[in-house]
N, C-alpha and C positions, 0 to 999 in steps of 0.2 A: 556524367557517373551520379547517379543519385547519391544523398548523403545521409545517414543514420547517426544522429546524434545518441551520446548516452553520456554517463555520472562516469567520468576515468579517475584516475589513467586505468589503461590496461590491468584485468586483477580483481575491479570490483565484483560483487554480486551483480550488479545493472549492466556489467560487461557480459557475464555469462550469459542472462536474460537476451541481452543485445544477440549475440552469436545465436542465440535459438529463433531470434523472432526475425533477424534480417531475411532480405529478399536476395535473391540470385543477384550478383553486379551490385550490390549496394557498398559503399564505402563508409565505415564506422566514425565516428569524428568524436573522440573522446573531449570532454570538457568537465575543467576540476568544480562546477557550482549546478545545483539541478535548476537554481534561475537562468544560468547561462543556455542549459539544453532547453527549456522552455522557450528562451528568447529566440534562439536560433532558429528554432521550428517557425514559432509566429514569423518573424520577418523575413524566412525565406534562406536563408542562409542552409538548412536541412531540411530535406523533403521529410523527414520523420524523427520520431524521436524516441525514447523509451526512459522511464522514471519507475521506480520503485511509489506504489501506491499505498500497502499496507501489510502490516505481518500478523500473524497469527498469536505473536506474545504483547504485543505493546500495541493494537489498533493501526488506526489511518497513520500514513507521514502526513502528518498535519500540514507542515510546510509545503507538501507535492500537489495534497490536497487542494490548499488555497490558490497555488501556481497553476492547477488545471481549471478551477474556475474561473480565475482569473482573466484567461487566455482569450482569443476572440472566438467567436462564433464558427469559424472557420477551421478550426482544430477540433479532430472527434478521434473517439480511441477507436482503433484498427483490430487490437489484437490483445492478448493476456498471456502471462506466462507465470507459472506459480514455480517455486524453487523451494526445496528443502536448504535449508539453512543449517551450517555448524560452521563455527571459527576455529581458525588456528593461531596459537600465539606467537608473532614475529619478535625475534631480539637480535641483538648487535651479535655478530659474531666475536667471541670470545669474553664475551660479558658475562661473568658468572656472578655477578654483586646482585643479592635478594633484588626480587622484583619488586618495587614498591608502586609504579603508576603504568598505567595503560592508557593508549588513546586508539580512538573509533569515531565511525560515524556515531550520533546520538543513538540512533537503532542499534547498532550494533552493541553500543554499552549496553543500552536496556536489556539485550537479548543474551548477555554473560553478566547479569547481576549477581547472579550467586555466586559465580567465580570471583566477583569481583570483590564481595561484601566477606567472604570468606578467606580472602587475601588480605582484605585490609589496603586495596587498591587507592590512590589518586586516580583520576581519570582526566582526560583531556580528551576534548569534541572537534573533529575532524571533518571536513566537508563530504569527505569517503573514505572509505576504509582502506583501498589502496593509498589515498594521500597519507592518511593515515601513517602507514608505511613509511613513505617518502620521507616525512617531517621525523620520523623516530630515528632513520637513519642520517638525515642531513644534520639533527640535533647533538647526535652522537653522545646524548647525555644516559650515561651506565644508570641499570635500575628501570629504565623504561623499555616497555614493549610496543606493539602494536596486535589488535584483535582484527582480523580481516580473512579473506577467503584463503584457500588450501594453495595458490599460485601467485598471490599478491604480495610478498614480501622478496622473495628470490631476486627480482628487479631491479631491487634497491639494496640489494647485499646484505641482507638480513636472513637470518635463519630460522627453522621452525623449532620450536621449543616446548609446544604441547598441541594436540590436535583436537577436533572435535568438540569444541566449547560449546556450550550452550544451555540455557536454563531448561528445557523442552524437548522431548527427544521429537514433538510433532512440529516443532518451530518451523515456519513456512513464510515466505515474501511472496506477494503477488506482484508484478511487475505490469505495465500498461504501454504498449507500443501506440503510439499518437501520430495522426496523419490528416490530410485532406478531406477522405471520403469513407465511409465505414464499408466493411463488403459486405456480398449479397448474403442475404440468410443461407444456413448450413443445417438447421432444423434443433440446434445445439446452441442458442445464444442468449446474451443478457444485453441489455440498454438500460444505458445510465443518463439521467435526467436531473438538472438542479433545480429548485421550484424555491421559490420566495415568495410564501401565503404573506398575507394582507395581517400585519398584526394586531391592527385596530378590528379586524374581522374575525368573532369567535368562531371557530373549527373551520378555518378555513383551510390548515393544514389536514383536518380530518376529511374534506370535503375532496384533495387532492387525493388524498391516498383510498379513498373509497370508489374513485375513478379505475383504479386497477382492480381492486377487491371484487366490482360489480361485472368483471369479464373475465374474471377466474384465472388474472395474471399474478405468480405470486413475485411478492417483493424478496428479495434475499438480503438487502440490508437499506439501512435509512441512517446516515450520518449528518449533522448536525455543525456547521462552521460560522463563525461569525463575520456580521455585513464588516463589520470595523469602521462602521461608519456611527452607529448609536448603542450604548450600551442595553444588552437585552434583547437587541435584533440578529435573526440568525437566517441565514437559508438552507437548504436541508436538499443534500443530494442523496437519490432514490436510486438504487440498482433494482432492476426484474429481469425475470426470465422471458425471454424472447426478444424479436426483432421489430424493429419500427417499420417492414412492409410488411410482415404480420397482419391481418385483420383487425384483431382484439387489441394489439398493439396502440395500432394506427388511429383507433378510434379511443384510445384511453389517452392516446396524446392529442388529439383534435380537441377532445371535451377540456382537457387541461389546460389548452391553448385560449377554448370558450370562455373558462372562467377568470383567467388573470394573464395580464403581461409578463409576470415573470417568468418564463416557465422557459429554460435554456436544456437543446438536447445535446447531449454528451459524448452519443456516439453508438451505435450497435456492435456487436463483435462476438465471436467464435470464443465458448468457454475451452479454457486448456483442458485437453484429455485428461492431464497429468492432476487435475483438481481432487485432494482429498475427499473421498467417498462421507458424504452427509451423516450425522449420526441417526441410527436406526429410531423409528415410529417408537413413539411411548408405547408398553405393554399396556393394554387397558385393563389385564388383570391387575397390575401393580398401583393402578388409580386408587382404588380404596383404600388399599394399606398407607400408600401415601396421605393419602386425606385422613387416614386416622391419625398419624402420626404429628400432622399438622395441628391435629384439634386436642390433642393430647397436651401441647405445648400452650393452651389456653383455659382460662377457668370456665366452667358451663354456666354458674349462675351470675350476675349482675351484685354487685354489692349493694347492699341495703344501705 
């Protein structure tokens, strides 16, 4: 039976994404750390994996991005899932002590920052939101709660004390399904690459990006991550609209490979149909007034 690894235990947001992304007949394999999830896929103990990639409030999940970049080239992205995120406050049953601290994944703590600040709470990071529930239940420390999904705490004997906690109503997290082969084009796909431009060659990154622009390919994200070898050296994770099997993307990839050996393909995959709609285009009539507002904050003549 094929196995799909994910950050567990059951009840995490990653678990919910894994349920949505699982194929028929797959066995879900919960693990306690994202490093284990990636390692289990890389060494063949799992056939696929699901990891959180980025959220709308705190940006990329840096640790998971680094894990993805560091995996072997036989691991690629095969699908994505975007989930709206809201947290439930889970507490010990019968605990009426004033709340003084909360545990959650670091991303969860960031997404509930306003609630934490308003209540002056201590925080404790856990490897996942559901693990935070388990740790709160096991510690049985009055005054502490866990911030997790709406179905995360009950399995550990906790009770829900508040629902719908988040800093922004638009909060969402994108999850990636990883596997061995990216699916065929669907007509609405994205592709991701890791680019390692030559730090001693001016304009090398711009040259990489120009290969996409010259072929009319829209770049949807550019993220930099340190190489962790020398201070100031970075690789760039680039996401673009289109599939590697499409002529324009294939030609762009060929040009990238011709320019540098520091290019890695991370996969082509269909866009989640539930993705939030992009912001509307700028109204041309509003450009003039916006420019006037900018000019109003500058002096007209140079100082003598």
